[in-house]
C-alpha positions in Angstrom: 51.0 14.7 106.0 47.9 16.8 105.5 45.8 15.1 108.2 45.0 17.5 111.1 47.3 17.3 114.1 47.1 19.0 117.4 49.5 19.4 120.4 50.4 21.7 123.2 53.0 24.2 122.0 53.9 25.5 125.4 55.5 23.7 128.3 53.0 21.6 130.3 52.2 22.4 133.9 51.2 25.5 135.8 51.0 28.8 133.8 48.7 31.6 132.9 48.2 30.6 129.3 48.7 27.4 127.3 49.0 27.5 123.5 47.6 24.6 121.5 48.6 24.3 117.8 46.2 22.8 115.3 47.5 22.3 111.7 46.4 20.4 108.5 43.4 19.9 106.3 39.9 20.4 107.8 41.2 22.4 110.9 38.7 25.1 110.1 35.9 22.6 110.0 37.1 21.3 113.4 37.2 24.8 114.8 33.7 25.5 113.6 32.4 22.6 115.7 34.5 23.6 118.7 33.1 27.1 118.9 29.7 28.9 118.5 30.8 32.1 116.9 28.3 34.1 114.8 31.1 34.3 112.2 32.6 30.9 112.4 36.4 30.4 112.1 36.1 29.0 108.5 34.8 32.4 107.4 37.5 34.5 109.2 40.3 36.2 107.4 43.8 35.0 107.9 46.0 37.0 110.2 43.1 37.8 112.5 42.0 36.5 115.9 38.8 36.0 117.8 37.6 35.5 121.4 35.5 32.4 121.7 34.1 29.9 124.1 35.0 26.2 123.4 32.5 23.4 123.9 32.5 19.7 124.3 30.2 17.2 122.5 27.4 17.7 125.0 27.5 21.5 124.8 29.3 22.1 128.1 31.8 24.9 128.1 35.4 23.8 128.1 37.1 27.2 128.3 37.3 30.7 127.0 40.1 31.1 124.4 41.7 33.4 121.9 41.9 31.8 118.4 44.6 33.0 115.9 43.9 32.1 112.2 46.5 31.3 109.6 46.0 30.1 106.0 48.2 28.0 103.8 50.9 28.6 102.7 51.4 31.5 105.1 51.8 29.7 108.3 54.6 28.0 110.2 53.8 24.6 108.7 52.7 25.9 105.3 49.2 24.4 106.1 46.0 25.8 107.4 46.7 26.4 111.1 44.9 27.7 114.1 46.5 28.5 117.5 44.2 28.3 120.5 45.3 30.3 123.6 43.6 28.7 126.5 44.1 28.8 130.3 47.2 27.1 131.5 47.5 24.2 134.0 47.0 20.5 133.6 43.2 20.2 133.3 42.0 22.7 130.7 44.6 22.2 128.0 44.2 18.4 128.2 40.4 18.6 127.9 40.6 20.9 124.9 43.1 18.6 123.2 40.9 15.6 123.8 38.0 17.5 122.2 40.1 18.3 119.2 41.0 14.6 118.9 37.3 13.7 119.1 36.7 16.1 116.2 39.2 14.4 113.9 42.7 15.7 114.8 45.3 13.3 116.0 48.1 13.9 118.5 51.2 15.4 116.8 54.4 13.4 116.9 57.7 15.0 118.2 58.8 17.7 115.8 55.9 17.0 113.4 55.0 20.7 113.0 58.5 21.6 112.0 58.8 18.4 109.9 55.7 19.6 107.9 57.3 23.1 107.6 60.4 21.4 106.0 58.4 19.2 103.7 56.2 22.1 102.6 59.3 24.1 101.7 59.0 26.7 104.5 62.6 26.0 105.6 65.6 23.8 104.8 66.8 21.1 107.1 69.5 23.3 108.7 66.7 25.8 109.7 64.5 23.0 111.0 67.4 21.8 113.2 67.9 25.4 114.4 64.4 25.4 115.9 65.5 22.7 118.3 68.8 24.4 118.9 67.1 27.6 120.0 65.1 25.7 122.6 68.1 23.7 123.8 70.5 26.8 123.9 72.5 27.0 127.2 73.8 30.5 126.8 72.7 33.7 125.0 75.5 33.3 122.5 74.3 29.8 121.6 70.8 31.1 121.2 72.0 33.9 118.9 74.0 31.4 116.8 70.9 29.1 116.5 68.7 32.0 115.6 71.1 33.0 112.8 70.8 29.5 111.4 67.0 29.6 111.7 67.1 32.8 109.7 69.1 30.9 107.0 72.7 31.8 107.6 74.1 28.3 107.3 71.7 27.4 104.5 72.9 30.5 102.6 76.5 29.3 102.8 75.7 25.7 102.0 73.2 26.1 99.2 75.7 27.7 96.6 78.3 25.2 97.6 75.9 22.4 96.9 74.7 24.0 93.6 78.3 24.5 92.4 79.4 20.9 93.4 76.3 19.5 91.7 76.9 21.5 88.6 80.5 20.2 88.4 79.3 16.7 89.0 76.7 16.9 86.2 79.3 18.3 83.8 81.9 15.7 84.6 79.3 12.8 84.3 78.1 14.3 81.0 81.7 14.2 79.6 82.0 10.5 80.6 80.5 9.8 77.2 83.5 11.4 75.5 86.8 9.7 74.8 89.6 11.1 77.0 91.5 12.2 73.9 88.6 14.5 72.9 88.9 16.6 76.1 90.9 19.9 76.1 94.5 19.5 77.1 94.0 21.7 80.2 90.7 20.1 81.2 92.1 18.1 84.2 94.1 20.9 85.6 91.2 23.4 85.3 88.8 20.9 86.9 91.2 20.3 89.8 91.5 24.1 90.3 87.8 24.6 90.4 87.4 21.8 92.9 90.2 23.3 95.1 88.1 26.5 95.5 85.1 24.4 96.6 87.3 22.5 99.1 88.5 25.8 100.5 84.9 26.7 101.2 84.2 23.3 102.9 87.3 23.7 105.0 86.2 27.2 106.2 82.9 25.8 107.3 84.4 22.8 109.0 86.6 25.2 111.0 83.5 26.6 112.8 82.7 23.2 114.3 85.1 23.2 117.3 83.7 26.4 119.0 80.2 25.6 117.9 80.4 22.2 119.6 81.5 23.8 122.8 78.7 26.3 122.7 76.2 23.6 122.2 77.5 20.8 124.4 79.7 22.7 126.8 83.4 22.2 127.7 84.5 19.8 130.4 87.3 21.4 132.4 88.8 19.3 135.2 90.5 20.7 138.2 93.1 18.2 139.3 96.2 18.0 141.5 97.4 16.5 144.8 95.5 17.0 148.0 95.6 20.5 149.5 96.8 22.0 146.3 93.9 24.5 146.3 91.5 22.8 143.9 88.3 23.6 145.8 89.5 27.2 146.4 90.0 27.6 142.6 86.5 26.1 141.9 84.9 28.6 144.3 87.0 31.4 142.7 85.9 30.7 139.2 82.3 30.2 140.1 82.2 33.4 142.2 80.7 31.7 145.3 81.5 29.1 147.9 80.4 25.9 146.3 83.0 23.4 147.6 84.2 22.9 151.2 87.7 24.3 151.7 89.8 22.7 154.4 93.4 22.0 155.2 92.6 18.4 155.9 93.7 16.1 153.1 91.0 14.1 151.3 88.2 16.6 152.0 86.9 16.3 148.4 86.2 12.6 147.9 83.9 12.8 144.9 83.7 15.0 141.9 81.8 18.2 142.2 80.5 19.7 138.9 79.2 23.2 138.4 78.8 25.3 135.2 79.8 28.9 134.4 79.9 30.8 131.1 83.1 31.7 129.4 82.7 33.8 126.3 79.2 32.3 125.9 80.5 28.7 126.2 79.1 26.6 129.1 82.1 25.4 131.0 81.4 22.3 133.1 83.9 22.9 135.9 84.7 19.7 137.9 86.6 19.7 141.2 88.1 16.2 141.7 89.6 14.2 144.6 93.3 14.8 145.3 95.5 12.5 143.3 97.3 10.3 145.8 97.4 6.7 147.1 94.3 7.1 149.2 94.0 5.2 152.5 90.2 4.6 152.4 88.0 2.8 149.9 85.7 5.9 149.4 88.6 8.2 148.6 90.2 5.6 146.4 87.0 5.6 144.3 87.1 9.4 144.2 90.7 9.3 142.9 89.7 6.7 140.2 86.9 8.9 139.1 89.2 11.9 138.9 91.6 9.9 136.7 88.7 8.9 134.4 87.6 12.5 134.1 91.1 13.5 133.1 90.8 11.3 130.0 87.6 13.0 128.9 88.4 16.6 129.7 88.6 19.3 127.0 91.0 21.1 129.3 92.7 20.3 132.6 93.7 22.9 135.3 96.4 21.1 137.3 97.3 22.7 140.6 100.7 22.1 142.1 102.7 23.2 145.1 105.9 22.0 143.3 106.3 18.8 145.2 109.1 16.5 144.1 106.7 13.7 142.9 104.1 16.0 141.3 103.9 15.3 137.6 101.1 17.2 135.7 99.3 15.4 132.9 100.5 16.2 129.4 98.9 19.3 127.9 97.4 20.5 131.3 97.4 24.1 132.3 99.7 24.0 135.3 98.9 26.5 138.1 101.1 27.2 141.0 99.0 28.3 143.9 101.4 28.6 146.8 103.7 31.3 145.6 104.5 32.3 149.2 106.2 28.9 149.8 108.1 28.3 146.6 108.6 29.8 143.2 106.4 28.7 140.3 107.7 26.0 138.0 108.8 27.1 134.5 105.8 27.5 132.3 103.3 27.4 135.1 100.8 30.1 136.0 101.4 31.7 139.4 98.2 32.9 141.1 97.2 34.0 144.5 93.5 33.7 145.2 93.9 35.4 148.6 95.9 38.4 147.5 94.1 39.4 144.3 91.2 37.0 143.6 89.9 38.9 140.5 93.3 39.0 138.9 93.8 35.3 139.6 90.4 34.5 138.1 91.2 36.5 135.0 94.6 34.8 134.6 93.0 31.4 134.7 90.1 32.3 132.4 92.6 33.7 129.8 94.5 30.4 130.0 91.3 28.5 129.5 90.4 30.6 126.4 93.7 29.6 124.8 93.4 26.0 125.7 89.8 25.7 124.5 90.7 27.8 121.4 87.9 30.3 122.0 87.9 33.3 119.8 85.9 35.4 122.3 84.0 37.0 119.4 80.7 36.2 117.8 81.1 35.6 114.1 78.9 36.9 111.3 79.6 33.9 109.2 77.7 30.5 109.1 78.5 27.9 111.8 77.9 24.2 111.9 75.4 23.3 114.5 75.5 19.6 115.2 77.4 16.3 114.6 75.2 15.3 111.7 76.1 18.4 109.7 79.8 18.1 110.7 80.0 14.4 109.6 78.3 15.1 106.3 80.4 18.1 105.5 83.5 16.1 106.4 82.4 13.5 103.9 81.9 16.2 101.3 85.3 17.7 102.0 87.1 14.4 101.8 85.3 13.5 98.5 86.2 16.8 96.9 89.9 16.4 97.9 89.9 12.9 96.5 88.4 14.1 93.3 91.2 16.7 93.0 93.8 14.0 93.5 92.0 11.9 90.8 92.0 14.7 88.3 95.7 15.3 89.0 96.3 11.8 87.7 95.0 12.7 84.3 92.9 10.3 82.1 93.0 7.4 84.5 91.5 9.4 87.3 88.5 10.7 85.4 85.9 8.0 86.5 87.0 8.0 90.2 86.8 11.8 90.2 83.2 11.6 88.9 82.3 9.2 91.6 83.8 11.4 94.3 82.0 14.5 93.0 78.7 12.7 93.1 79.4 11.6 96.7 80.3 15.2 97.7 77.1 16.6 96.1 75.0 14.0 97.9 76.5 14.7 101.3 75.9 18.5 100.9 72.4 17.8 99.7 71.8 15.7 102.8 72.8 18.6 105.1 70.3 20.9 103.5 67.6 18.3 103.1 67.7 18.6 99.3 68.1 14.8 99.3 66.8 12.7 102.2 65.3 9.4 103.3 62.5 8.9 105.7 64.8 7.4 108.3 66.9 10.6 108.2 63.9 12.8 109.0 62.8 10.4 111.7 66.2 10.7 113.4 66.3 14.5 113.1 62.8 15.3 114.3 62.5 12.6 117.0 64.7 14.8 119.2 62.2 17.7 119.1 59.6 18.4 121.7 56.0 17.4 120.7 54.7 21.0 120.3 57.4 21.9 117.7 
């Protein structure tokens, strides 16, 4: 991992400045050959910068640049690192990179800088994953949650849970050498009580996953109903602009229209669908089929109805009666009028969506799970702890199974933090990163 690597750390393409990151052993020797400074980079103090011209192998100038100097272990990767701020665009950064590769660096792999930071103890695995989450954040709230994890909030919650579980596991496995009769009478009850406290902590963390998943991936909300129920009008109302064509002609919307708006920091993928009916044409029939498929995938359904005799909303849908001037709303349905009071109607629907999606509306100060890997491993740890409790409650015959479950719980928690890992795990985590990170 110590061999020098280089990559563009800013987005490729047109721009005023491009940042190239160079990290690993011999990076200062490489920089000495790249520049002609009277005080070469290898003699510069860490935490300083220099203005320098960069040259190719024939002595031709490549660019003027600002060089920032970092020394191990006080750098992002924990290695000797130099950042080169060169002119942006396609040509200059590529020429500088090619020169660095000529001088002994190699192209960095996706996420390799952050992978080195993890392996060099600069961050745990939850913090490393938070780097990618910040880049991928789709709302300010999601970015703030990712930044909190980068600063160690999730790791700070998981680390003591891992340490406590591991300590219990070590103690129980140590006592395997004793005969059951030598153990105190209240040993099994006390062990079950201690593990119950750990299980409460895993449960509290698991409860953060639902809203965290929605912040990360967005919520699919489908607007459905029969033709002319007002679906496109509702879409435009929630978005705040005229996105869909509104017409009194049945079958105007023949395909799904998807747009996104933020609800309490959660990206809501709002989808207007074709009216549900026995469509006369092949195109509209396909639209109806797609609408039915989306209903199966939706996190929430807004079902618009004019209270027709054969109008049956899907189970669990938010039923909205839109034509209150023609008939009273069905029992349990929301009654709105986009024409009379559009802002009040929008607020009514948004409040119903908050309840259906179980959004708290408040940013929490506690740790939150950030991805499916963390959720799956914590679920494994939680299940193992609860099975260990059940085993201890059986007395002597459950001692060995409890020890096995405790070890499984500790291993799962260690995997989340990166205290235990295999190379294929790191490959899966960091392959999703951009190259410059």
